Backbone as CSV, one residue per row, in Angstrom:
resi,resn,N_x,N_y,N_z,CA_x,CA_y,CA_z,C_x,C_y,C_z
1,MET,0.855,-1.170,-0.001,-0.011,-0.006,0.014,0.898,1.231,-0.003
2,ALA,0.594,2.184,-0.866,1.367,3.422,-0.955,1.119,4.301,0.290
3,GLN,2.114,5.035,0.656,1.944,5.898,1.796,1.020,7.092,1.487
4,ARG,0.222,7.460,2.493,-0.706,8.557,2.315,0.009,9.897,2.347
5,GLN,-0.434,10.828,1.478,0.215,12.107,1.346,-0.741,13.225,1.819
6,VAL,-0.185,14.149,2.627,-0.962,15.324,3.041,-0.096,16.548,2.809
7,LEU,-0.724,17.598,2.320,-0.053,18.882,2.154,-0.565,19.786,3.280
8,LEU,0.368,20.250,4.082,0.054,21.151,5.218,0.465,22.566,4.791
9,ILE,-0.524,23.461,4.718,-0.266,24.843,4.366,-0.494,25.675,5.620
10,GLU,0.611,26.006,6.284,0.581,26.635,7.599,1.819,27.516,7.735
11,ASP,1.638,28.793,8.099,2.742,29.710,8.170,3.397,29.802,9.537
12,GLU,2.834,29.246,10.578,3.405,29.227,11.906,4.307,28.010,12.068
13,PRO,5.645,28.195,12.117,6.562,27.060,12.116,6.360,26.073,13.241
14,HIS,6.021,26.534,14.445,5.855,25.617,15.572,4.629,24.734,15.396
15,ILE,3.583,25.311,14.862,2.353,24.538,14.626,2.619,23.552,13.460
16,ALA,3.256,24.014,12.429,3.544,23.125,11.290,4.390,21.954,11.728
17,GLU,5.416,22.202,12.513,6.304,21.102,12.969,5.567,20.118,13.885
18,ALA,4.732,20.614,14.774,3.965,19.738,15.656,3.000,18.830,14.847
19,ILE,2.328,19.419,13.873,1.394,18.629,13.041,2.188,17.636,12.178
20,ARG,3.291,18.100,11.591,4.123,17.230,10.761,4.584,16.007,11.594
21,PHE,5.027,16.245,12.812,5.556,15.198,13.660,4.489,14.134,13.960
22,ILE,3.309,14.566,14.376,2.276,13.568,14.795,1.740,12.831,13.547
23,LEU,1.640,13.516,12.421,1.118,12.806,11.211,2.147,11.850,10.636
24,THR,3.412,12.226,10.667,4.467,11.334,10.220,4.485,10.073,11.053
25,ARG,4.359,10.224,12.359,4.345,9.050,13.253,3.162,8.137,12.986
26,ALA,2.083,8.719,12.425,0.888,7.932,12.100,0.925,7.356,10.705
27,GLY,2.062,7.558,9.992,2.214,6.936,8.700,1.928,7.835,7.498
28,TRP,1.688,9.109,7.722,1.464,10.045,6.628,2.778,10.595,6.136
29,THR,2.888,10.893,4.844,3.972,11.678,4.303,3.484,13.109,4.255
30,VAL,4.205,14.009,4.911,3.732,15.375,5.073,4.619,16.342,4.308
31,SER,4.046,17.151,3.432,4.737,18.239,2.776,4.203,19.533,3.415
32,VAL,5.105,20.473,3.641,4.722,21.726,4.276,4.986,22.903,3.324
33,LEU,4.020,23.772,3.244,4.111,25.003,2.480,3.776,26.136,3.435
34,GLU,4.593,27.203,3.462,4.404,28.253,4.442,3.594,29.420,3.989
35,ASP,3.252,29.533,2.701,2.458,30.667,2.254,1.422,30.262,1.230
36,GLY,0.427,31.130,1.068,-0.664,30.814,0.159,-0.389,31.135,-1.290
37,ALA,0.613,31.926,-1.581,0.850,32.370,-2.949,1.219,31.197,-3.882
38,ARG,1.937,30.201,-3.386,2.342,29.071,-4.195,1.447,27.836,-4.047
39,ALA,0.402,27.967,-3.275,-0.418,26.789,-2.921,-1.036,26.110,-4.145
40,MET,-1.712,26.868,-4.986,-2.421,26.212,-6.103,-1.447,25.540,-7.079
41,ALA,-0.294,26.120,-7.294,0.683,25.466,-8.173,1.129,24.173,-7.566
42,ARG,1.335,24.124,-6.285,1.770,22.897,-5.576,0.648,21.849,-5.585
43,ILE,-0.573,22.269,-5.309,-1.730,21.360,-5.241,-2.015,20.723,-6.619
44,THR,-2.027,21.520,-7.662,-2.332,21.006,-9.002,-1.160,20.206,-9.562
45,GLY,0.048,20.524,-9.141,1.219,19.833,-9.673,1.311,18.389,-9.221
46,ASP,0.915,18.108,-8.018,0.973,16.757,-7.458,-0.078,16.695,-6.322
47,PRO,-1.343,16.518,-6.678,-2.392,16.527,-5.653,-2.170,15.472,-4.555
48,PRO,-2.186,15.889,-3.319,-2.058,14.949,-2.199,-3.399,14.230,-1.954
49,ASP,-3.396,13.372,-0.938,-4.630,12.712,-0.544,-5.524,13.612,0.272
50,ALA,-4.927,14.618,0.912,-5.692,15.605,1.711,-4.845,16.821,1.931
51,ILE,-5.520,17.911,2.306,-4.847,19.162,2.599,-5.288,19.674,3.969
52,ILE,-4.312,20.138,4.727,-4.603,20.877,5.967,-4.249,22.302,5.652
53,LEU,-5.216,23.188,5.776,-5.107,24.559,5.244,-5.446,25.594,6.312
54,ASP,-4.458,26.453,6.615,-4.689,27.537,7.558,-5.562,28.596,6.878
55,LEU,-6.425,29.198,7.668,-7.311,30.236,7.131,-6.535,31.519,6.763
56,MET,-5.651,31.942,7.643,-4.902,33.176,7.407,-3.490,32.858,7.036
57,LEU,-3.113,33.201,5.803,-1.777,32.905,5.288,-1.222,34.146,4.574
58,PRO,0.077,34.252,4.520,0.649,35.343,3.689,0.482,34.933,2.214
59,GLY,0.307,35.907,1.365,0.189,35.639,-0.067,-1.221,35.508,-0.533
60,ARG,-1.950,34.528,-0.014,-3.364,34.286,-0.308,-3.974,33.643,0.886
61,SER,-5.232,33.929,1.138,-5.897,33.353,2.301,-6.323,31.918,2.016
62,GLY,-6.496,31.165,3.058,-6.973,29.791,2.904,-8.321,29.718,2.226
63,LEU,-9.164,30.722,2.482,-10.511,30.717,1.810,-10.356,30.938,0.310
64,GLU,-9.444,31.768,-0.104,-9.221,31.962,-1.554,-8.733,30.698,-2.213
65,ILE,-7.787,30.050,-1.543,-7.225,28.773,-2.066,-8.323,27.741,-2.153
66,LEU,-9.116,27.623,-1.091,-10.183,26.620,-1.066,-11.223,26.912,-2.152
67,ALA,-11.579,28.173,-2.383,-12.511,28.520,-3.432,-11.991,28.094,-4.798
68,ASP,-10.709,28.326,-5.052,-10.090,27.915,-6.287,-10.113,26.381,-6.454
69,MET,-9.871,25.688,-5.387,-9.889,24.205,-5.414,-11.297,23.687,-5.755
70,ARG,-12.275,24.244,-5.094,-13.661,23.771,-5.313,-14.174,24.133,-6.706
71,ALA,-13.562,25.127,-7.348,-13.978,25.513,-8.701,-13.288,24.654,-9.758
72,ASP,-12.282,23.860,-9.365,-11.527,23.004,-10.259,-12.062,21.574,-10.138
73,ALA,-12.589,21.054,-11.262,-13.206,19.713,-11.229,-12.247,18.659,-10.717
74,ALA,-10.969,18.776,-11.015,-9.976,17.761,-10.568,-9.714,17.826,-9.082
75,LEU,-10.003,18.945,-8.438,-9.701,19.148,-7.015,-10.938,19.296,-6.157
76,ARG,-12.094,19.312,-6.799,-13.364,19.581,-6.081,-13.622,18.680,-4.868
77,ASP,-13.245,17.430,-4.964,-13.550,16.477,-3.876,-12.351,16.184,-2.958
78,LEU,-11.243,16.922,-3.152,-10.083,16.712,-2.289,-10.420,17.107,-0.880
79,PRO,-10.227,16.221,0.104,-10.555,16.581,1.477,-9.663,17.698,2.027
80,VAL,-10.293,18.686,2.674,-9.562,19.826,3.231,-9.980,20.033,4.683
81,LEU,-8.976,20.016,5.583,-9.181,20.335,6.979,-8.690,21.779,7.133
82,MET,-9.589,22.679,7.463,-9.291,24.126,7.627,-8.982,24.382,9.089
83,LEU,-7.868,25.111,9.296,-7.453,25.537,10.645,-7.606,27.039,10.753
84,SER,-7.978,27.524,11.942,-8.049,28.947,12.153,-7.769,29.314,13.583
85,ALA,-6.964,30.379,13.747,-6.701,30.911,15.070,-7.929,31.674,15.578
86,ARG,-8.764,32.040,14.626,-10.018,32.716,15.000,-11.154,31.718,14.900
87,GLY,-11.545,31.150,15.979,-12.527,30.112,15.991,-13.959,30.576,16.022
88,GLN,-14.188,31.859,15.812,-15.549,32.375,15.879,-16.431,31.663,14.881
89,GLY,-17.688,31.695,15.157,-18.649,31.037,14.268,-18.600,31.523,12.847
90,ARG,-18.324,32.818,12.638,-18.311,33.349,11.256,-17.167,32.730,10.462
91,ASP,-16.041,32.450,11.107,-14.914,31.820,10.402,-15.254,30.360,10.023
92,ARG,-15.869,29.679,10.974,-16.301,28.276,10.711,-17.321,28.265,9.583
93,ASP,-18.284,29.211,9.624,-19.311,29.285,8.573,-18.684,29.613,7.207
94,ALA,-17.740,30.532,7.192,-17.085,30.901,5.926,-16.345,29.711,5.363
95,ALA,-15.657,28.964,6.203,-14.906,27.762,5.774,-15.882,26.707,5.237
96,THR,-17.000,26.521,5.898,-17.982,25.574,5.439,-18.573,25.981,4.093
97,ARG,-18.924,27.264,3.946,-19.457,27.753,2.691,-18.453,27.627,1.574
98,ALA,-17.183,27.798,1.879,-16.145,27.708,0.837,-15.857,26.252,0.433
99,GLY,-16.327,25.306,1.257,-16.170,23.918,0.907,-15.213,23.123,1.752
100,ALA,-14.859,23.627,2.937,-13.968,22.857,3.831,-14.696,21.569,4.250
101,THR,-13.940,20.479,4.289,-14.483,19.222,4.690,-14.631,19.163,6.192
102,ALA,-13.698,19.788,6.925,-13.728,19.838,8.379,-13.017,21.114,8.811
103,PHE,-13.198,21.484,10.083,-12.675,22.724,10.618,-12.208,22.508,12.024
104,LEU,-11.012,23.065,12.369,-10.505,23.040,13.717,-10.041,24.446,14.094
105,ALA,-10.443,24.888,15.277,-9.999,26.145,15.821,-8.730,25.951,16.606
106,LYS,-7.757,26.893,16.450,-6.552,26.882,17.267,-6.880,27.573,18.592
107,PRO,-6.316,27.124,19.672,-5.409,25.976,19.821,-6.204,24.672,19.787
108,PHE,-5.563,23.612,19.403,-6.174,22.301,19.343,-5.137,21.279,19.835
109,ALA,-5.625,20.139,20.203,-4.732,19.037,20.568,-4.209,18.403,19.271
110,ASN,-2.952,18.073,19.230,-2.377,17.498,18.018,-3.129,16.251,17.594
111,GLY,-3.614,15.484,18.539,-4.378,14.295,18.210,-5.672,14.588,17.504
112,ASP,-6.208,15.811,17.753,-7.455,16.203,17.060,-7.212,16.359,15.570
113,VAL,-6.010,16.853,15.197,-5.704,16.997,13.774,-5.648,15.629,13.117
114,LEU,-4.995,14.694,13.775,-4.931,13.314,13.252,-6.314,12.691,13.106
115,ASP,-7.096,12.859,14.164,-8.478,12.258,14.152,-9.308,12.844,13.001
116,GLN,-9.243,14.188,12.840,-9.984,14.839,11.772,-9.511,14.404,10.400
117,LEU,-8.193,14.327,10.219,-7.585,13.922,8.974,-8.020,12.500,8.596
118,GLU,-7.928,11.588,9.569,-8.368,10.223,9.325,-9.858,10.166,8.959
119,ALA,-10.647,10.981,9.638,-12.081,10.963,9.391,-12.408,11.476,7.978
120,ILE,-11.744,12.519,7.512,-12.091,13.075,6.210,-11.497,12.285,5.041
121,THR,-10.566,11.397,5.330,-9.944,10.590,4.299,-10.408,9.131,4.362
122,GLY,-11.396,8.859,5.170,-11.910,7.519,5.233,-11.091,6.590,6.118
123,GLY,-10.370,7.153,7.069,-9.662,6.358,8.048,-8.430,5.615,7.517
124,GLY,-7.731,6.228,6.563,-6.498,5.614,6.147,-6.502,5.047,4.750
125,ALA,-7.297,5.625,3.889,-7.319,5.129,2.499,-5.922,5.277,1.858
126,ALA,-5.604,4.397,0.979,-4.342,4.484,0.255,-4.328,5.665,-0.676
127,ARG,-3.170,6.077,-1.070,-3.003,7.180,-1.996,-3.766,6.915,-3.310
128,ARG,-4.507,7.917,-3.729,-5.289,7.768,-4.947,-4.349,7.626,-6.164
129,GLU,-4.749,6.824,-7.063,-3.986,6.706,-8.345,-4.525,7.731,-9.317
130,PRO,-3.643,8.343,-10.139,-4.119,9.323,-11.107,-5.125,8.708,-12.069
131,ALA,-6.055,9.526,-12.501,-7.094,9.017,-13.418,-6.551,8.863,-14.818
């Protein structure tokens, strides 16, 4: 079985490293991108099995990236876990309207990220083969 791939788009290095660590231990291959400006090129170039996407990023917001993904037929169904330091209801609602598969407000337990990622990807599905 091929290893599962996740792209983590998070500009806070400590958060990114903590998430990368726990997901790697759980068998995920984690790529990290620190800004939103290069996100779509990276996503379309080699789509992962899932994306963990921060709401507020330099370059482009997570909501803008997510809107572009949902408008692209090839990326429309890619699972996205949205993270936000602002856990207010309006941020959660905006993420849901934009097409986020799941949402976590910061701060969160690292295990919550793994649990949500496993839930939105079907609990450990193998890497999708290109069509």
